[in-house]
LUMRORO-915908 format. One record per residue (C-alpha): residue number from 1; residue in one letter; chain; z negated, x, y negated. Coordinates in nm, 3 decimals, always signed. Each point is the difference from the previous one (the first is absolute). Last residue first. Example, Ala and Ser with C-alpha at 12.3 -4.5 7.8 and 13.67 -1.06 7.14 Angstrom:
2
2:S:A:-0.714:+1.367:+0.106
1:A:A:-0.066:-0.137:+0.344
END
This chain:
115
115:I:A:-15.068:-7.147:-4.657
114:C:A:-0.062:+0.056:+0.320
113:G:A:-0.002:-0.317:+0.251
112:D:A:+0.205:+0.245:+0.263
111:H:A:-0.033:+0.343:-0.061
110:E:A:-0.136:+0.126:+0.300
109:A:A:+0.174:-0.219:+0.244
108:E:A:+0.353:+0.194:-0.132
107:P:A:-0.191:+0.340:-0.001
106:S:A:-0.022:-0.098:+0.418
105:R:A:-0.306:-0.005:+0.152
104:A:A:-0.069:-0.402:+0.054
103:S:A:+0.358:+0.053:+0.165
102:T:A:-0.083:+0.267:+0.261
101:R:A:-0.268:-0.200:+0.125
100:V:A:+0.193:-0.292:+0.034
99:A:A:+0.231:+0.155:+0.222
98:A:A:-0.233:+0.179:+0.199
97:E:A:-0.131:-0.344:+0.050
96:Q:A:+0.325:-0.155:+0.103
95:E:A:+0.093:+0.354:+0.214
94:A:A:-0.337:-0.093:+0.198
93:A:A:+0.043:-0.329:+0.031
92:E:A:+0.330:+0.048:+0.163
91:P:A:-0.131:+0.247:+0.220
90:S:A:-0.269:-0.267:+0.166
89:P:A:-0.337:+0.053:-0.119
88:I:A:-0.259:+0.196:+0.182
87:E:A:-0.325:-0.184:-0.018
86:L:A:-0.305:+0.208:+0.044
85:R:A:-0.272:-0.096:+0.219
84:T:A:-0.402:+0.041:-0.073
83:R:A:-0.273:+0.172:+0.187
82:Y:A:-0.281:-0.230:+0.096
81:P:A:-0.372:+0.097:+0.035
80:I:A:-0.253:-0.334:-0.036
79:R:A:-0.256:+0.073:-0.288
78:Y:A:-0.024:-0.356:-0.045
77:Q:A:+0.014:+0.006:-0.399
76:R:A:+0.319:+0.290:+0.070
75:L:A:+0.167:-0.238:+0.298
74:L:A:-0.047:-0.327:-0.279
73:N:A:+0.155:+0.194:-0.254
72:S:A:+0.321:+0.063:+0.212
71:V:A:+0.037:-0.311:+0.121
70:N:A:-0.020:-0.222:-0.293
69:V:A:-0.091:-0.287:+0.057
68:S:A:+0.105:-0.401:-0.098
67:R:A:-0.249:-0.224:+0.051
66:Y:A:+0.129:-0.349:+0.100
65:A:A:-0.047:-0.396:-0.094
64:S:A:-0.010:+0.087:-0.434
63:P:A:+0.407:+0.024:+0.076
62:L:A:-0.016:-0.341:+0.129
61:R:A:+0.104:-0.173:+0.299
60:P:A:-0.113:+0.217:+0.283
59:F:A:+0.155:-0.053:+0.360
58:E:A:-0.263:+0.162:+0.209
57:H:A:-0.270:-0.031:-0.207
56:P:A:-0.257:+0.231:-0.016
55:S:A:+0.178:+0.282:-0.218
54:L:A:+0.133:+0.370:-0.008
53:A:A:+0.282:+0.113:-0.116
52:L:A:+0.103:+0.365:+0.034
51:R:A:+0.145:+0.254:-0.235
50:T:A:+0.062:+0.439:+0.027
49:P:A:+0.136:-0.114:+0.363
48:L:A:-0.189:+0.106:+0.359
47:Y:A:+0.180:+0.195:+0.249
46:R:A:-0.256:+0.017:+0.318
45:G:A:-0.055:-0.331:+0.078
44:L:A:-0.210:-0.265:-0.122
43:R:A:-0.240:-0.019:+0.267
42:G:A:-0.050:+0.388:-0.008
41:S:A:-0.353:+0.022:-0.001
40:R:A:-0.062:+0.144:-0.348
39:I:A:+0.241:-0.244:-0.119
38:A:A:-0.199:-0.273:+0.133
37:E:A:-0.325:+0.110:-0.098
36:A:A:+0.156:+0.041:-0.397
35:L:A:+0.106:-0.386:+0.055
34:L:A:-0.346:-0.120:+0.128
33:D:A:-0.160:+0.187:-0.341
32:L:A:+0.297:-0.094:-0.218
31:D:A:-0.112:-0.392:+0.115
30:A:A:-0.335:+0.019:-0.082
29:R:A:-0.286:-0.088:+0.315
28:G:A:-0.198:-0.277:-0.033
27:P:A:+0.209:-0.217:+0.263
26:V:A:+0.259:+0.209:+0.210
25:D:A:+0.380:-0.048:-0.084
24:E:A:+0.161:+0.086:+0.325
23:I:A:+0.336:+0.240:-0.077
22:W:A:+0.326:-0.140:-0.054
21:L:A:+0.391:+0.100:+0.054
20:D:A:+0.293:-0.028:-0.211
19:P:A:-0.058:-0.326:-0.191
18:P:A:+0.252:-0.280:-0.017
17:G:A:+0.246:-0.026:-0.289
16:S:A:+0.149:+0.119:-0.299
15:F:A:-0.307:-0.115:-0.151
14:P:A:-0.250:+0.323:+0.063
13:D:A:+0.261:+0.176:-0.174
12:R:A:+0.077:+0.345:+0.166
11:D:A:-0.127:+0.326:+0.109
10:L:A:-0.218:-0.127:+0.298
9:W:A:-0.111:-0.332:+0.000
8:I:A:-0.357:-0.055:+0.140
7:Y:A:-0.186:-0.309:+0.134
6:L:A:-0.398:-0.004:-0.036
5:R:A:-0.146:-0.217:+0.358
4:R:A:-0.252:-0.228:+0.020
3:Q:A:-0.008:-0.104:+0.385
2:S:A:-0.006:-0.371:+0.067
1:M:A:-0.367:-0.165:+0.051
END
C-alpha cells in the first residue's frame, strides 16, 4: 500500500509546477487538522505565506482538485501563535505610492467629474 500524501504549494498556484512539500494524509483526520499540526510542529518552516494550496493530488488538473487556505485564519482558528511579517517596499515603489496619494488629494482631483 502506498503512502497517502497531502501536497502543499506555498504562495503559488498548484498549476504553476510541482508542490513545494507534502505531509502524510491520515485517513479519518481532517486535512486542516493535519495541516495545523504540521505548522505547529514546524514542518512547513518558520515563515509562511498568507495563502497556500493543499491537495491530495500531486498534479491537480482542475481548480476543484485543490483547496486554497488562508493561513492567518487557520492559525487563529487552531490557536497557533504567530507574528506578522511586514514587507518593506523598494524606494521606487514607495515614491510611486506617495505620488498616487498626493495626486488623489489634489484640489483638481476633488473636482473631477463634477458638473
